[in-house]
N, C-alpha and C positions, 0 to 999 in steps of 0.2 A: 692539629686537626680541629676544624671548627664543628662542634658537636651540633650546632644549631643549623648547619648548612642543609638545604633541602635538595633531594635528588632531582636530576633534570626531568622535566616532563617529556615523556615520549608520546607523540600523538599518532604517528603512523610508521609503517615499517613491515617487515616480515615477522612472522610469529616468533622466530628465535630472538629478535632484537628486544623482545620484552622479557626474556629469561633473566631471572635473578632480581627483578624489581621488588621492592618491599611490598608485602601484603598490605591492603587488600587487592592490589593490582594483580590481575591474572588474565590470560588470553582465553577467550571462549569463542565458540561459533556463534553467529549472529543470533541463531534461534535460542540460545542459552543466555544471552545478555539481558539482564533483568529489566532494562528499560525498553526493550523490544519485545513486548509482551504478545504471545501467540493468542489471538482472540477467535480464530477460526482455522481449522485444519481439514483438508481433503486429501485422502489417500485413495488411489484407484487400484483395480485389479492389475493394470499394466505397470504399476510401480511408480506412478506419479505421486509426489508429495508437495502439495501446495499449501502455503500458510498465509493467513492475513495477520500482519503485525501492526499493533497499535504502539507506535513509538512516541514516548513522552519523557522529556528531559526538563526537569525543573530549572528555574533560574538559579545559576551558580553551581549547577551539578554537571558531572561529566560521566560518560558512559566507561565501562570497562573496555580494554583493548578487545575488539571483536573481529572475527574474520568472515568476510563475505565470500561465499563458495557456490552461489547459485544466481541465476537471473532474478532480477528485482525490478519491481515498478513502484515508483514513489508517487504518493499524493500528498503534497506539502499543504498542511493546514495552517501552520503558523511558525515563525521563529520567535526569538526573544524580542524582536522589534515590532511584531504584530502580525496580522493575518496575511496568508499567502493565497487564499481563495482557491486551493486545489490545483496549483502548478503541477504539471506532470513531468516525469523524467523516468526513463528506464535505462538500465545498465545491465548487459548481457555478457560482458567480457570477464566477469567474475568466475564463470564456469572454466575457463581455460587459465586465468590469471588470478588466483586468490589474492585478496587484498585485506590487510589488517589495519585498522585505525581506532582512534577515539574521537568522540564527538562531544564538545562542551557547549553550554549555553550560558553566555554572560548575562542574559535577561534583558530588560526586567521581566518579560512575559514568558509563557511556556513555549517551548519547542516541541511541535508536534507533527508526526507524519503517519499516515495510514499506508502501510506498504505491503505489497503483495510478492512473495518470493516463491519461486518454482524450481523444484528439483525434478521436473518432468522433461522427457525428451521433447525437443521443439517440433512443432508441426512442420512437416517437410516443406510444403509450399506456403511460405509465410505470407505471400502477397495474394494468395488465392481469395476470391470473393465467395467461394461456394459455401462457406461456413458463416458468412456474415449474418448478424442478427436481423430479424424483421422489425420494423417499427422505428428504426433509427435512420433518418434520412442522411444526416451529415456524415462525412468520412471521418474514420478514427483519427485521433490526434497522435496515437502511437499504435503501430502495427508491426509485430515481429513474430517470430516462431513461438514465443512463450505468452505474449499478452497482446490484448487490444484495449484501448482506453479512448473514451469520448468525454470531453469536458463541455458542459452545456449550461446555459442560464435559462431558468424557467421563470417567465414573468408572473407577476401576482395574479392568482386565481387560475392560472393556466393548468392544463392536463395534457400529458403527452399521449401519443398513440399507443396502442397496445404493443408492447416490446416482447420479444421471445429471442432467447439466445440458444445456440447449439452447444455452448460450453458453460461451465460454471461461471457465475457472474456475480459482481458486487456493486451495490449503489452506495456511494459515499457522499454525504452532505459536506459541502465544502465552505459554506458561509452560513450566517445566521438566517433564521427563519423557521417555518414549519412545513414539513413534507409528509403526505400520506402516500404510502406504497401500498397499492391495492393488488393483490394477488388473485389469479383466476380460481384458486381453491377456496376463496372466500376469506382469507386471512388478510387483515389490514394491519400494517405496521406504521408506526409514528417515528419520524425522524425530526428532532427538535432542535438540534444545535450542530455547529460545525464539528466534524469528527464522528458523527453518528453514521452507522453503516448498517447495511442488510446484505445477507448472502442468499443467492438464488440458484437453484439447481438447473441444469441444463433442460431446456424444454419448458420451463415454468413461464407463463405468460403474466405480465404485470403492467400497470400504468402508474404514473407518478402524478401527483396533484399538489400544486403549491397552494397551501391554505394561509399563506402570509399576505400582507399588504405591501410586500417588498419582493423584488427579484431574488431568487436563490440559485447559487452556483452548485451544481452537482457533477460528480464524476461517475461514470459507469465504466467498469473494467471487467474484461474477461481474462480467466486463466485458461489458456488454450491447451488442451490435453487431447491426446489422440482418441478419437471417437470409435466406438464399437461399430460392428457391422450391422 
């Protein structure tokens, strides 16, 4: 027997496929994987559990095997090779088909995603326009029963119209620059780098101002939860 032989690296499969692997490898739910850090959590009286995850994998690092079991919306900030400028993707099949995998980052840069995961019941009429936000003229890039998302580029010095969502929403800066988020309650938030984000409650009015001398890519995304009467 070769005492120096290394165990085979298993990167995806069912949870039981990882049983018996040498510590520190262990299978965990996505929200317990240490590189998928929960930075904001929303729980509603109707039982919705929505979390914003800041996923950061350093060069040369690999996640624990983790299981996806909820709808998820990805905003890709960067991979090891460079910026991804807020590329969007959503996967909802994990609700019915749990999926376990590991993710590695060969580098040389940081792998980073700002992800929104939802354990809420989907909005029944996913294509309905009745609960669309005001102040966003463009159609959403992603629209399903759990999420909506818009990816927009704000020119230097530009200001958006006043925006109001009927669902909890998040603004994510996806490229370099400086953005001011001006809320109608008088609070101003500063977003100053790709990966910075802000959470907004349903009904909150806000505008976005680009204080940079360069265009800035932004992602605005909603967690669609059942609205009260």
